C-alpha positions in Angstrom: 19.0 3.7 -28.9 21.9 1.4 -28.1 21.1 -2.3 -28.1 22.6 -4.6 -25.5 24.1 -7.9 -26.7 23.3 -10.7 -24.2 23.0 -14.4 -24.0 20.0 -16.0 -22.3 19.9 -19.7 -21.5 16.3 -20.7 -22.0 15.0 -24.2 -21.7 18.5 -25.6 -21.8 19.7 -23.7 -24.9 21.9 -20.6 -25.0 20.4 -17.9 -27.2 22.4 -14.8 -28.2 20.4 -11.7 -28.9 20.4 -8.0 -29.1 17.8 -6.3 -26.8 16.9 -2.9 -25.6 18.5 -2.7 -22.1 15.0 -1.8 -20.8 13.3 -4.9 -22.2 11.6 -7.2 -19.7 12.3 -10.9 -19.7 8.7 -11.4 -20.8 9.2 -9.3 -23.9 12.5 -10.9 -24.7 11.0 -14.4 -24.5 8.0 -13.5 -26.6 9.2 -10.9 -29.1 12.9 -11.9 -29.5 12.8 -15.6 -29.0 9.3 -16.4 -30.2 8.3 -18.3 -27.1 4.6 -17.4 -26.9 3.6 -19.8 -24.1 4.5 -17.2 -21.5 1.6 -14.8 -21.5 1.4 -11.0 -21.1 -1.6 -10.5 -18.8 -1.5 -7.4 -16.7 2.1 -6.3 -17.3 2.2 -5.1 -13.7 3.1 -8.3 -11.8 -0.4 -8.8 -10.5 -1.8 -11.8 -12.4 0.9 -14.4 -12.7 0.3 -15.2 -16.4 3.9 -14.4 -17.1 5.4 -16.8 -14.5 8.7 -18.5 -15.5 11.4 -20.2 -13.5 14.8 -18.6 -13.2 17.4 -20.8 -11.6 14.5 -23.0 -10.3 12.6 -20.1 -8.7 9.3 -18.7 -9.9 9.7 -15.2 -11.3 7.1 -12.8 -12.8 8.9 -12.2 -16.2 7.0 -8.9 -16.7 8.7 -7.4 -13.6 12.4 -8.2 -14.4 14.7 -7.0 -17.0 16.1 -9.6 -19.5 19.6 -8.2 -19.2 19.6 -9.1 -15.5 19.4 -12.8 -16.4 22.5 -13.4 -18.5 23.9 -16.8 -17.3 20.8 -17.8 -15.4 18.8 -20.9 -16.3 15.4 -19.8 -17.5 12.6 -22.3 -17.9 9.4 -21.5 -19.7 6.2 -23.6 -20.2 7.8 -24.8 -23.5 10.7 -26.3 -21.5 8.7 -28.5 -19.0 7.9 -31.5 -21.2 10.7 -34.0 -21.7 11.1 -36.1 -24.8 7.5 -35.8 -25.7 6.2 -36.6 -22.2 4.3 -33.9 -20.3 5.5 -32.8 -16.9 3.2 -34.3 -14.2 1.7 -30.9 -13.5 0.8 -30.4 -17.2 -0.7 -33.9 -17.2 -2.7 -33.2 -14.0 -4.1 -30.0 -15.4 -5.5 -32.0 -18.3 -6.8 -34.8 -16.2 -8.5 -32.4 -13.7 -9.8 -30.0 -16.3 -7.9 -27.2 -14.6 -8.3 -24.7 -17.4 -11.1 -23.0 -19.3 -10.0 -20.2 -21.6 -6.4 -21.3 -21.1 -4.9 -17.8 -20.9 -3.6 -18.1 -17.4 -2.7 -21.8 -17.7 1.0 -21.5 -18.5 1.6 -19.2 -15.6 -0.6 -21.4 -13.3 1.4 -24.5 -14.3 4.8 -22.8 -13.8 3.7 -21.7 -10.4 2.3 -25.1 -9.6 5.6 -26.8 -10.4 7.4 -24.4 -8.1 4.8 -24.7 -5.4 5.3 -28.5 -5.3 9.1 -28.3 -5.5 9.1 -25.7 -2.7 7.1 -28.1 -0.5 4.0 -26.0 -0.4 1.4 -28.6 -1.6 0.7 -30.3 1.7 -3.1 -29.6 1.6 -5.7 -27.6 -0.3 -5.4 -24.5 1.9 -1.6 -24.4 1.5 -1.9 -24.9 -2.2 -4.4 -22.0 -2.4 -2.1 -19.8 -0.4 1.0 -20.5 -2.4 -0.8 -20.2 -5.7 -2.6 -17.0 -4.8 -0.4 -14.9 -7.0 -1.9 -16.5 -10.1 -5.3 -15.2 -11.2 -7.9 -17.1 -13.2 -10.7 -15.0 -14.6 -12.7 -18.1 -15.5 -12.7 -19.3 -11.9 -11.2 -22.8 -12.4 -9.6 -22.6 -8.9 -11.1 -25.9 -7.5 -9.8 -27.8 -10.5 -6.4 -26.1 -10.3 -6.0 -27.0 -6.6 -7.0 -30.6 -7.4 -4.5 -30.7 -10.2 -1.7 -29.4 -8.0 -2.5 -31.9 -5.3 -2.6 -34.8 -7.7 0.7 -33.7 -9.4 2.3 -33.4 -5.9 1.6 -37.0 -5.2 3.0 -38.1 -8.6 6.1 -36.0 -8.1 6.7 -37.4 -4.6 6.7 -40.9 -6.0 9.3 -40.1 -8.7 12.7 -38.6 -8.9 12.8 -34.8 -8.9 11.3 -33.5 -12.1 
């Protein structure tokens, strides 16, 4: 098998690596770069646990090839906090107890950040609709919706985060 040499820009840092051309972005992040925050849930694009941002848009990393993202800006859960300060969505998830087992949490947070940035956090129904691609087996949905709504208010009051 021939490996592909590529450079991925992840959380603001360019990382050169050799990957199987068939490797998903999820596998490259976890297995080649050691970024374990992005979770492998269903591996079919149905659960949202693997959600990351590519050029500011949410992407299911299990459904895209890593090689397709050379030159793109990839942000994982590890890249949200700034200088030791949690992102407002991360903080809201803690304050609203929006997690139980925690397995889906990174994908939920990444989708929530995008949901707010996209302007889809106007009310609880809209949040539920735009977060519907992220599944939580523990059923923490009411707390997740509350966390997204609270984070949206904080993010509206501050410069874009």
